[in-house]
C-alpha positions as YAML, in Angstrom:
chain: A
units: angstrom
residues:
- id: 1
  name: MET
  ca: [-10.80, 12.88, -53.76]
- id: 2
  name: ALA
  ca: [-7.69, 14.98, -54.62]
- id: 3
  name: LEU
  ca: [-7.67, 17.09, -58.17]
- id: 4
  name: ALA
  ca: [-4.59, 14.43, -59.87]
- id: 5
  name: ASP
  ca: [-6.91, 11.14, -58.65]
- id: 6
  name: VAL
  ca: [-9.70, 12.54, -60.62]
- id: 7
  name: LEU
  ca: [-7.99, 13.13, -63.55]
- id: 8
  name: ALA
  ca: [-6.59, 9.55, -63.27]
- id: 9
  name: ALA
  ca: [-9.84, 8.05, -62.68]
- id: 10
  name: PRO
  ca: [-10.98, 5.80, -65.56]
- id: 11
  name: GLY
  ca: [-13.93, 6.96, -67.29]
- id: 12
  name: PRO
  ca: [-15.21, 9.27, -70.37]
- id: 13
  name: ALA
  ca: [-16.83, 11.85, -68.39]
- id: 14
  name: PRO
  ca: [-15.50, 15.56, -68.62]
- id: 15
  name: VAL
  ca: [-14.07, 17.19, -66.33]
- id: 16
  name: LEU
  ca: [-14.26, 21.11, -65.20]
- id: 17
  name: VAL
  ca: [-11.44, 22.26, -62.73]
- id: 18
  name: ASP
  ca: [-13.17, 25.47, -61.31]
- id: 19
  name: CYS
  ca: [-10.47, 26.57, -60.75]
- id: 20
  name: LEU
  ca: [-6.68, 26.30, -60.38]
- id: 21
  name: THR
  ca: [-5.97, 29.12, -58.77]
- id: 22
  name: THR
  ca: [-8.13, 27.80, -55.55]
- id: 23
  name: TRP
  ca: [-6.65, 24.71, -56.27]
- id: 24
  name: LEU
  ca: [-2.99, 26.15, -55.71]
- id: 25
  name: ALA
  ca: [-3.89, 28.59, -52.90]
- id: 26
  name: ARG
  ca: [-5.19, 24.60, -50.84]
- id: 27
  name: VAL
  ca: [-1.67, 23.11, -51.92]
- id: 28
  name: MET
  ca: [0.07, 26.33, -50.90]
- id: 29
  name: ASP
  ca: [-2.24, 26.18, -47.31]
- id: 30
  name: ASP
  ca: [-1.26, 22.35, -47.22]
- id: 31
  name: CYS
  ca: [2.65, 22.90, -47.65]
- id: 32
  name: GLY
  ca: [3.35, 25.82, -45.63]
- id: 33
  name: ALA
  ca: [4.22, 27.89, -48.86]
- id: 34
  name: TRP
  ca: [3.11, 31.29, -47.39]
- id: 35
  name: ASP
  ca: [5.90, 31.63, -45.19]
- id: 36
  name: ASP
  ca: [8.46, 29.62, -46.87]
- id: 37
  name: SER
  ca: [8.39, 26.50, -44.23]
- id: 38
  name: ASP
  ca: [10.71, 23.89, -44.16]
- id: 39
  name: ASP
  ca: [10.71, 21.91, -47.25]
- id: 40
  name: ALA
  ca: [7.72, 23.90, -48.97]
- id: 41
  name: ALA
  ca: [9.07, 24.72, -52.26]
- id: 42
  name: GLY
  ca: [10.13, 20.68, -52.28]
- id: 43
  name: THR
  ca: [6.67, 19.91, -51.15]
- id: 44
  name: LEU
  ca: [4.62, 22.02, -53.43]
- id: 45
  name: ALA
  ca: [6.82, 21.61, -56.65]
- id: 46
  name: ALA
  ca: [5.79, 17.74, -56.43]
- id: 47
  name: ARG
  ca: [2.42, 18.70, -55.90]
- id: 48
  name: THR
  ca: [2.51, 20.86, -58.87]
- id: 49
  name: GLY
  ca: [4.49, 17.90, -60.45]
- id: 50
  name: GLN
  ca: [1.61, 15.28, -59.47]
- id: 51
  name: LEU
  ca: [-1.27, 16.78, -61.08]
- id: 52
  name: LEU
  ca: [0.93, 18.28, -64.75]
- id: 53
  name: ARG
  ca: [1.70, 14.20, -64.70]
- id: 54
  name: ALA
  ca: [-2.21, 13.66, -64.39]
- id: 55
  name: TRP
  ca: [-3.02, 16.32, -66.59]
- id: 56
  name: ARG
  ca: [-1.08, 14.98, -69.08]
- id: 57
  name: GLN
  ca: [-2.22, 11.32, -69.04]
- id: 58
  name: THR
  ca: [-5.84, 11.45, -69.05]
- id: 59
  name: GLY
  ca: [-8.03, 10.74, -71.20]
- id: 60
  name: ARG
  ca: [-10.89, 12.31, -70.40]
- id: 61
  name: PRO
  ca: [-11.78, 15.53, -71.67]
- id: 62
  name: VAL
  ca: [-10.75, 18.35, -69.19]
- id: 63
  name: ILE
  ca: [-11.60, 22.31, -68.98]
- id: 64
  name: ALA
  ca: [-8.96, 23.92, -66.25]
- id: 65
  name: VAL
  ca: [-10.22, 27.61, -64.89]
- id: 66
  name: SER
  ca: [-8.02, 29.62, -64.04]
- id: 67
  name: SER
  ca: [-7.49, 33.45, -62.85]
- id: 68
  name: GLU
  ca: [-4.85, 35.66, -64.43]
- id: 69
  name: ILE
  ca: [-3.51, 37.65, -61.75]
- id: 70
  name: GLY
  ca: [-0.31, 38.96, -63.09]
- id: 71
  name: SER
  ca: [-1.04, 41.62, -65.59]
- id: 72
  name: GLY
  ca: [-2.01, 44.36, -62.51]
- id: 73
  name: VAL
  ca: [-0.36, 45.72, -59.47]
- id: 74
  name: VAL
  ca: [2.60, 44.14, -58.57]
- id: 75
  name: PRO
  ca: [1.88, 42.38, -55.26]
- id: 76
  name: GLY
  ca: [2.88, 43.99, -51.54]
- id: 77
  name: THR
  ca: [4.23, 41.07, -49.60]
- id: 78
  name: ALA
  ca: [6.46, 38.50, -50.66]
- id: 79
  name: SER
  ca: [3.19, 35.71, -50.19]
- id: 80
  name: GLY
  ca: [1.20, 37.51, -52.75]
- id: 81
  name: ARG
  ca: [4.18, 37.90, -54.98]
- id: 82
  name: ARG
  ca: [5.37, 33.84, -54.74]
- id: 83
  name: PHE
  ca: [1.46, 33.04, -55.07]
- id: 84
  name: ARG
  ca: [1.24, 35.43, -58.27]
- id: 85
  name: ASP
  ca: [4.74, 33.19, -59.63]
- id: 86
  name: GLU
  ca: [3.84, 30.08, -58.91]
- id: 87
  name: LEU
  ca: [0.16, 31.03, -60.84]
- id: 88
  name: GLY
  ca: [2.05, 31.84, -63.54]
- id: 89
  name: ARG
  ca: [4.21, 29.06, -63.81]
- id: 90
  name: LEU
  ca: [1.21, 26.68, -63.29]
- id: 91
  name: ASN
  ca: [-0.99, 28.25, -66.10]
- id: 92
  name: ALA
  ca: [1.73, 28.39, -68.45]
- id: 93
  name: ARG
  ca: [2.65, 24.62, -68.15]
- id: 94
  name: ILE
  ca: [-1.16, 23.58, -68.45]
- id: 95
  name: ALA
  ca: [-1.41, 25.53, -70.93]
- id: 96
  name: ALA
  ca: [1.75, 24.14, -73.04]
- id: 97
  name: ASP
  ca: [0.09, 20.53, -72.31]
- id: 98
  name: SER
  ca: [-2.95, 21.42, -73.44]
- id: 99
  name: ASP
  ca: [-5.16, 21.54, -77.16]
- id: 100
  name: GLU
  ca: [-6.77, 24.95, -76.92]
- id: 101
  name: VAL
  ca: [-5.70, 27.62, -74.49]
- id: 102
  name: TRP
  ca: [-8.46, 30.45, -74.50]
- id: 103
  name: LEU
  ca: [-8.67, 34.14, -72.41]
- id: 104
  name: CYS
  ca: [-11.64, 35.61, -71.00]
- id: 105
  name: THR
  ca: [-11.77, 39.16, -70.15]
- id: 106
  name: ALA
  ca: [-15.08, 40.92, -69.58]
- id: 107
  name: GLY
  ca: [-16.86, 38.42, -71.25]
- id: 108
  name: ILE
  ca: [-14.82, 38.53, -74.04]
- id: 109
  name: ALA
  ca: [-14.02, 34.94, -75.38]
- id: 110
  name: ARG
  ca: [-10.43, 35.00, -77.30]
- id: 111
  name: ARG
  ca: [-8.47, 32.16, -78.44]
- id: 112
  name: LEU
  ca: [-4.42, 32.11, -77.84]
- id: 113
  name: ARG
  ca: [-4.12, 28.40, -79.32]
...
């Protein structure tokens, strides 16, 4: 079942998304976004938009885990830079629509909001 469908499903059961990084990698594979195939950007934007709408509309408690890949070395390939940028945008947009945002580094959790 697609993540957006899980979020849209009725019920009080909480959802653990582990992880947005893996979800994005799969969606980029599906869209051909690694090598910028025909309309890859539009298809990727549509899939990301679908997830964000489901995130905003869900009545279920949701915890999402994601990697922070933008704080280190700049990737040496165009596809690596694209993935870093897309994940950064996705993380920022999910965080903007979340009640709480936490950063965990070396097992130390810090609440950002």
